[in-house]
C-alpha positions as CSV (number, residue, x, y, z in Angstrom):
1,M,24.2,-6.0,34.9
2,V,21.8,-8.9,33.4
3,R,21.2,-9.8,30.2
4,R,18.0,-9.1,28.9
5,T,17.6,-12.5,28.0
6,A,18.6,-14.6,31.0
7,F,14.2,-13.4,31.9
8,V,13.2,-16.2,29.4
9,D,12.7,-18.7,31.1
10,P,12.0,-21.9,29.6
11,D,10.0,-23.4,32.2
12,H,8.2,-20.1,32.4
13,V,7.7,-20.6,28.1
14,R,6.3,-24.2,28.7
15,E,3.6,-22.9,31.2
16,R,2.4,-20.4,29.1
17,L,2.6,-22.3,25.7
18,V,0.3,-25.2,27.4
19,S,-2.5,-23.2,28.8
20,L,-2.9,-21.3,25.9
21,I,-3.0,-24.2,23.5
22,R,-5.9,-25.0,26.2
23,I,-7.9,-22.5,25.3
24,P,-9.5,-23.7,21.5
25,S,-9.4,-21.2,19.6
26,V,-10.7,-21.3,16.1
27,T,-11.3,-19.3,13.9
28,G,-14.2,-17.0,15.1
29,Q,-14.1,-18.3,18.4
30,E,-10.9,-16.6,19.7
31,D,-12.2,-14.6,22.3
32,A,-11.4,-16.7,25.4
33,A,-7.8,-16.9,24.0
34,V,-7.2,-13.1,23.0
35,G,-8.7,-12.6,27.3
36,Q,-6.4,-14.6,28.2
37,V,-3.6,-13.0,26.7
38,A,-4.7,-9.9,27.4
39,N,-5.1,-10.9,31.1
40,W,-1.4,-11.8,30.8
41,L,-1.1,-8.0,29.8
42,Q,-2.3,-6.6,32.2
43,Q,0.0,-8.2,35.2
44,L,2.7,-6.2,33.2
45,D,3.8,-2.6,34.3
46,V,2.9,-1.9,30.5
47,E,0.0,-0.1,28.6
48,V,-2.9,-2.1,27.6
49,D,-5.3,-2.2,25.0
50,Y,-8.1,-4.8,24.5
51,W,-10.7,-4.4,22.3
52,N,-13.4,-5.7,19.9
53,D,-13.3,-4.2,16.1
54,G,-17.0,-4.6,14.9
55,I,-17.3,-6.6,11.6
56,A,-19.8,-3.8,10.0
57,S,-17.2,-0.8,10.5
58,L,-14.5,-3.5,8.8
59,Q,-16.6,-4.5,6.5
60,K,-16.4,-0.6,4.9
61,D,-12.8,-0.6,5.0
62,P,-11.5,-0.3,1.9
63,R,-8.6,-2.4,2.8
64,Y,-11.5,-5.1,3.6
65,P,-10.0,-8.9,3.1
66,G,-13.2,-10.9,3.1
67,H,-14.1,-13.0,5.6
68,E,-15.3,-16.8,5.5
69,V,-16.2,-17.2,9.3
70,E,-18.8,-16.2,10.6
71,R,-18.3,-13.0,12.9
72,A,-19.8,-10.1,14.9
73,W,-16.3,-8.4,15.8
74,A,-12.6,-9.6,16.1
75,P,-10.7,-9.1,19.3
76,V,-7.1,-7.6,19.6
77,A,-5.0,-7.8,22.8
78,V,-1.7,-5.1,22.4
79,G,0.9,-4.4,24.9
80,V,3.6,-1.3,25.0
81,L,6.5,-0.3,26.1
82,R,7.8,2.8,25.7
83,G,11.2,3.1,26.7
84,E,13.7,6.2,28.0
85,Q,14.3,7.7,25.3
86,P,13.2,7.7,22.1
87,G,13.6,5.6,19.2
88,P,11.6,3.0,16.9
89,S,9.1,0.7,17.5
90,V,9.5,-2.4,17.1
91,L,6.1,-5.1,17.0
92,L,6.1,-8.7,17.3
93,T,2.6,-10.2,17.0
94,G,1.6,-13.5,15.9
95,H,-1.9,-14.8,15.4
96,I,-4.5,-16.7,18.1
97,D,-7.0,-18.6,15.5
98,V,-6.4,-22.2,14.5
99,V,-7.7,-24.4,12.2
100,P,-10.3,-27.0,13.6
101,P,-9.3,-29.8,14.5
102,G,-10.5,-32.4,12.3
103,D,-12.0,-35.6,13.4
104,Y,-10.6,-36.3,17.1
105,S,-10.5,-40.0,16.1
106,R,-6.6,-38.8,14.5
107,W,-5.4,-37.1,17.4
108,R,-2.8,-39.0,19.8
109,D,-5.0,-36.9,22.5
110,E,-7.6,-34.5,22.9
111,P,-6.4,-31.3,20.4
112,F,-6.4,-29.3,23.2
113,S,-4.6,-31.0,26.0
114,G,-1.1,-29.7,25.8
115,V,0.7,-33.1,26.5
116,A,4.4,-33.1,26.8
117,R,6.2,-35.5,25.2
118,G,10.0,-34.9,25.3
119,D,11.0,-31.9,23.5
120,R,7.3,-31.9,22.2
121,I,4.1,-30.3,23.0
122,F,0.7,-31.2,21.1
123,G,-2.2,-30.1,20.6
124,C,-3.8,-28.0,18.1
125,G,-2.5,-24.9,16.9
126,A,0.7,-25.4,18.5
127,G,3.3,-24.4,15.3
128,D,0.8,-22.7,14.1
129,M,1.4,-20.6,15.6
130,K,0.7,-21.1,19.1
131,A,4.1,-21.2,20.5
132,G,5.5,-18.5,18.1
133,L,3.2,-16.2,19.9
134,V,4.3,-17.4,22.8
135,A,7.7,-17.4,21.9
136,A,7.0,-13.3,20.8
137,M,4.9,-12.5,24.0
138,V,7.5,-13.7,26.1
139,A,10.7,-11.7,24.2
140,F,8.0,-9.1,25.6
141,E,7.7,-10.3,29.2
142,A,11.5,-9.9,29.4
143,F,11.4,-6.2,28.5
144,A,8.6,-4.9,30.6
145,E,10.5,-6.9,33.7
146,S,13.8,-5.9,33.0
147,G,13.7,-1.9,33.3
148,R,12.6,0.5,30.3
149,N,16.5,1.1,29.5
150,F,16.5,1.1,26.2
151,P,15.3,3.4,23.1
152,G,12.5,3.5,21.2
153,R,8.3,1.1,22.0
154,V,8.3,-2.5,22.0
155,I,5.2,-3.7,21.0
156,F,3.3,-6.9,21.0
157,A,-0.2,-7.7,19.5
158,A,-2.3,-10.7,19.4
159,V,-4.8,-11.3,16.7
160,P,-7.8,-13.3,15.6
161,A,-9.0,-14.3,12.4
162,E,-5.6,-15.1,10.2
163,E,-6.9,-18.6,9.0
164,D,-9.3,-16.6,7.7
165,S,-8.3,-13.7,5.5
166,G,-5.8,-11.8,8.2
167,L,-9.3,-9.7,9.4
168,G,-7.1,-9.4,12.5
169,T,-4.5,-7.4,11.6
170,L,-6.5,-5.4,9.8
171,A,-7.8,-4.3,13.0
172,A,-4.7,-3.8,14.5
173,I,-3.8,-1.7,12.2
174,R,-7.2,-0.1,12.3
175,G,-6.7,0.0,16.2
176,G,-3.5,2.6,15.5
177,W,-0.9,0.1,16.6
178,E,2.0,0.3,13.9
179,A,5.9,0.5,13.7
180,D,9.1,0.4,11.9
181,V,9.3,-2.4,11.7
182,C,8.0,-6.3,12.3
183,I,8.6,-9.6,13.0
184,V,5.3,-12.2,12.7
185,P,6.4,-15.9,14.2
186,E,5.5,-17.8,12.1
187,P,6.0,-21.8,11.4
188,T,9.5,-21.5,9.6
189,V,11.4,-23.9,11.0
190,Q,13.0,-26.8,8.1
191,N,15.4,-29.4,8.8
192,G,15.7,-28.3,12.5
193,Y,16.1,-24.7,12.2
194,P,13.8,-21.6,11.3
195,E,14.2,-20.1,8.2
196,L,14.5,-16.4,7.6
197,V,11.6,-15.6,5.4
198,I,11.6,-11.6,3.8
199,A,8.9,-12.7,1.2
200,H,6.1,-15.3,0.5
201,A,3.7,-15.8,-2.4
202,G,-0.1,-14.3,-1.8
203,A,-3.8,-15.9,-2.2
204,M,-7.7,-15.4,-2.8
205,S,-10.8,-17.2,-3.2
206,L,-12.6,-17.4,-6.2
207,K,-16.6,-18.7,-6.7
208,V,-16.6,-19.8,-10.3
209,E,-20.4,-20.4,-11.8
210,V,-20.5,-22.2,-14.3
211,P,-24.3,-22.7,-16.2
212,G,-25.7,-25.7,-17.9
213,K,-28.9,-27.2,-19.5
214,S,-30.7,-29.8,-17.5
215,A,-32.2,-32.4,-20.1
216,H,-33.3,-36.2,-18.9
217,A,-30.2,-38.3,-18.4
218,S,-31.6,-40.8,-21.1
219,K,-31.1,-37.7,-23.7
220,R,-28.0,-36.5,-22.6
221,L,-27.0,-35.1,-25.8
222,Q,-30.2,-32.4,-25.6
223,G,-28.2,-30.8,-22.3
224,E,-25.4,-28.9,-21.7
225,S,-23.6,-30.3,-18.5
226,A,-22.2,-28.4,-16.4
227,L,-19.7,-30.6,-16.0
228,D,-18.2,-31.0,-18.9
229,H,-18.2,-27.1,-19.1
230,F,-16.4,-26.7,-15.9
231,L,-13.7,-29.3,-17.5
232,T,-12.3,-26.4,-19.8
233,V,-12.8,-23.9,-17.4
234,Y,-10.8,-26.8,-15.2
235,K,-8.1,-26.6,-18.0
236,A,-7.6,-23.1,-18.2
237,M,-7.2,-22.5,-14.8
238,R,-4.0,-25.0,-15.2
239,E,-2.8,-22.8,-17.7
240,D,-2.9,-19.7,-15.8
241,E,-1.0,-21.6,-13.0
242,R,2.1,-23.1,-15.7
243,R,2.1,-19.3,-17.4
244,V,2.2,-17.2,-13.5
245,N,5.3,-20.3,-12.2
246,E,6.8,-20.2,-15.3
247,G,6.8,-16.4,-15.2
248,E,8.2,-16.2,-11.6
249,T,11.9,-14.3,-11.5
250,H,13.0,-14.3,-7.3
251,P,15.5,-16.2,-6.8
252,L,14.1,-17.5,-3.9
253,M,10.4,-18.4,-4.6
254,K,11.9,-20.5,-7.8
255,V,13.1,-22.6,-5.2
256,H,9.3,-24.0,-4.5
257,P,8.6,-26.8,-7.2
258,L,5.0,-24.9,-7.2
259,P,5.4,-21.6,-6.0
260,Y,1.6,-20.4,-6.8
261,A,-0.6,-22.6,-6.6
262,T,-4.3,-22.8,-7.9
263,N,-6.6,-25.1,-6.5
264,V,-10.3,-26.4,-6.5
265,G,-11.5,-26.9,-2.6
266,T,-15.2,-27.6,-2.9
267,I,-17.8,-28.2,-6.2
268,R,-20.9,-28.4,-5.9
269,G,-23.7,-29.2,-8.4
270,G,-26.8,-31.0,-9.5
271,L,-29.7,-32.0,-8.5
272,W,-30.8,-35.5,-9.3
273,S,-28.2,-38.3,-10.8
274,S,-31.4,-39.1,-13.5
275,S,-30.7,-35.3,-14.7
276,V,-27.7,-33.7,-16.9
277,M,-26.0,-30.7,-14.9
278,D,-27.4,-27.3,-15.1
279,S,-24.9,-25.9,-12.9
280,L,-21.5,-26.0,-10.7
281,E,-20.6,-23.5,-8.3
282,A,-16.4,-24.3,-8.0
283,Q,-14.3,-22.7,-4.7
284,V,-11.3,-21.5,-5.7
285,R,-7.9,-20.9,-4.0
286,V,-5.2,-18.4,-6.2
287,G,-2.2,-17.9,-6.3
288,V,-0.2,-14.1,-6.2
289,A,2.7,-13.4,-7.3
290,L,5.3,-10.9,-6.1
291,N,4.6,-8.4,-8.5
292,E,1.5,-8.2,-8.2
293,T,-2.3,-7.0,-6.3
294,I,-4.3,-9.2,-5.6
295,E,-6.8,-7.4,-8.8
296,Q,-4.2,-7.4,-10.9
297,A,-4.5,-11.7,-10.1
298,E,-8.0,-12.0,-10.2
299,Q,-7.6,-10.5,-13.7
300,R,-4.9,-12.5,-14.9
301,F,-7.1,-15.8,-14.4
302,R,-10.3,-14.4,-15.2
303,S,-8.0,-13.3,-18.8
304,V,-6.7,-16.6,-19.3
305,I,-10.3,-18.2,-18.4
306,D,-11.9,-16.1,-21.3
307,E,-9.0,-16.9,-23.4
308,F,-9.9,-20.1,-23.3
309,I,-14.0,-20.3,-23.8
310,R,-13.9,-18.3,-26.7
311,E,-13.2,-20.5,-29.3
312,D,-16.6,-22.3,-27.1
313,P,-19.8,-22.5,-28.2
314,W,-21.3,-23.2,-25.4
315,L,-18.9,-21.0,-22.8
316,S,-18.9,-18.6,-25.3
317,D,-22.4,-17.3,-24.9
318,H,-23.1,-18.7,-21.7
319,P,-19.2,-17.2,-19.8
320,P,-18.7,-18.8,-16.4
321,K,-19.4,-16.6,-13.2
322,I,-16.7,-15.3,-11.1
323,S,-16.5,-13.5,-8.0
324,R,-14.3,-13.3,-4.8
325,L,-15.2,-14.3,-1.9
326,A,-12.3,-13.0,0.4
327,S,-9.4,-10.7,-0.6
328,G,-7.4,-13.2,1.6
329,F,-3.9,-12.4,1.8
330,G,-1.5,-10.2,-1.3
331,S,2.2,-11.7,-1.1
332,A,4.6,-9.0,0.5
333,R,8.1,-9.2,0.3
334,T,11.2,-7.3,2.4
335,A,14.9,-6.4,1.1
336,E,17.3,-9.0,1.9
337,D,20.0,-5.7,3.2
338,H,17.4,-4.5,5.1
339,P,18.6,-3.9,8.6
340,L,15.8,-5.9,10.0
341,V,16.9,-8.2,8.6
342,H,20.4,-8.1,9.0
343,A,19.4,-7.5,12.8
344,L,18.0,-11.3,13.2
345,G,20.3,-12.9,11.3
346,E,23.0,-12.4,13.5
347,S,20.2,-12.8,16.8
348,A,19.5,-16.1,15.7
349,E,23.0,-17.4,14.7
350,E,24.4,-16.4,18.0
351,E,21.5,-18.2,19.3
352,F,21.3,-21.6,17.2
353,R,25.0,-21.7,15.9
354,R,24.3,-20.8,12.6
355,A,23.0,-18.6,10.3
356,P,19.3,-19.0,9.7
357,T,18.7,-19.8,5.8
358,V,16.9,-16.2,4.3
359,A,14.1,-17.6,2.0
360,A,10.2,-17.4,0.9
361,A,7.3,-19.2,1.6
362,P,4.5,-20.2,-1.0
363,Y,2.0,-19.6,1.3
364,G,0.2,-15.8,2.7
365,C,0.3,-14.6,6.2
366,D,0.1,-11.2,8.0
367,M,3.0,-9.9,6.9
368,S,1.1,-9.5,3.8
369,G,-1.2,-6.6,6.2
370,W,2.0,-5.3,7.9
371,V,3.8,-4.6,4.7
372,R,0.6,-3.5,2.1
373,H,-1.7,-1.8,4.7
374,A,1.2,-0.6,7.4
375,N,3.9,0.1,4.8
376,T,5.9,-1.5,7.5
377,P,9.0,-4.0,6.9
378,T,8.5,-7.1,7.9
379,V,9.9,-10.5,8.0
380,V,8.8,-14.1,9.4
381,Y,10.5,-16.5,11.5
382,G,8.9,-18.8,13.8
383,P,9.7,-22.2,16.1
384,G,6.9,-24.0,14.4
385,E,7.3,-26.4,11.2
386,I,4.8,-26.0,8.4
387,D,4.8,-29.4,7.6
388,L,2.9,-30.2,10.7
389,A,0.2,-27.2,10.9
390,H,-3.4,-28.4,10.5
391,A,-2.5,-31.7,10.9
392,P,-3.5,-33.8,12.9
393,N,-1.2,-34.4,16.3
394,E,0.1,-31.3,15.7
395,S,3.3,-30.4,17.9
396,V,6.1,-27.8,18.6
397,S,9.8,-28.0,19.9
398,L,9.3,-26.2,23.5
399,E,13.9,-26.1,23.3
400,T,13.0,-24.3,19.8
401,T,9.9,-22.1,21.0
402,Y,12.6,-20.8,24.2
403,K,16.0,-20.6,21.4
404,V,13.3,-18.1,19.3
405,A,11.9,-16.4,22.6
406,R,15.3,-15.5,23.0
407,T,16.2,-14.3,19.8
408,L,13.5,-12.0,19.9
409,V,15.0,-10.1,22.2
410,K,18.6,-10.0,21.0
411,T,17.0,-8.9,18.1
412,T,14.5,-6.3,19.6
413,E,17.5,-5.0,21.5
414,R,19.6,-4.2,17.7
415,L,16.7,-2.6,16.0
416,L,16.2,-0.2,18.9
417,E,19.9,0.7,19.4
418,M,19.3,2.1,15.5
419,D,18.4,5.1,14.1
420,A,14.4,5.7,13.5
421,D,14.7,7.2,10.2
422,D,17.1,5.0,8.7
423,L,14.1,2.0,9.2
424,R,11.1,3.9,8.1
425,L,14.0,5.3,4.8
426,R,14.3,1.8,4.2
427,R,10.6,1.2,3.8
428,Q,9.5,0.4,0.1
429,P,6.5,0.4,-1.5
430,A,4.0,-3.1,-0.9
């Protein structure tokens, strides 16, 4: 009997990847790319679910994470394969959206060219995460082309909006496409080999508005500079960051020099150089620890701000206004001894001839949605390199993408042979 991994062809991987890179899919503009994936799925003998979840409906969902990019809907494409016997459901899923390419002059080639040089395929979103999405789809295709002689279900889902808070994964969950286990092939390559990520930090976006009092610049002392008072608030942010990182106990998170980063991304304030700044607005990214929810992280952040301004004569009477822009990703983790971790580790070792490093990530991703909203054990394992993501001349290894696709096939085969009840019983609260 022909092994299912024989249906994973490196030329096919390359063709799919280059084709997908050449469809610009900046977050908020994913329709064409999701439509292409849906077309590919419709060429297979599989069930296809392709729909747009309207933003108005998503905003009414209590799990709505917020969004920062204007959109009318979230397009989702799902393929489903049902085996000949009952068994567990395995989900392979990834996001199709990419960040804007930025200044084109910093790119060696057109950002959406899909140019190949040796083993590397270049393009905006190549590693984050069109290569991972293609690896998952090619693995799904291997099952579609090799018969239905397996138990359970294999599900493939292409979602939008990961770069904008994970709205697409919520849409997929709302569509009813849950599973017993899930693999998200986000970029995890370090030192040439994909790591097996079983936990990641969370993040949320907050708006901090600091009030001041205007005065003529020549009479600066008669005013209250919002910039000066923001510096007090900024010191509080750094103290909050220090405390949450010093308090981390998870050994895989402690490997990182800064597991939970707080970053001031934008600052706007003032009207005129000759006027004391009367207001300042900052947009801030705040890390969410493994042991807390987004709500708890926000309360932690607010408490330290309150502590710092309590003795400040101006800020104690004119406190900053803090509001949430987007919930973004909560933190997430799956137990290291879960069968999903073992199955993927064994499969990766067969393919790469070395056991993958089990790791945790300091950034958020769609794993959070599946763990927290669908209560699905999830891991992250993919061919891209996070160090090259969101940057000019982004690229990915074709060989690694091919090997990850084969690893996903083997992992899915192992998981489908397991007892679905055992996988479900190993679920844990987020």
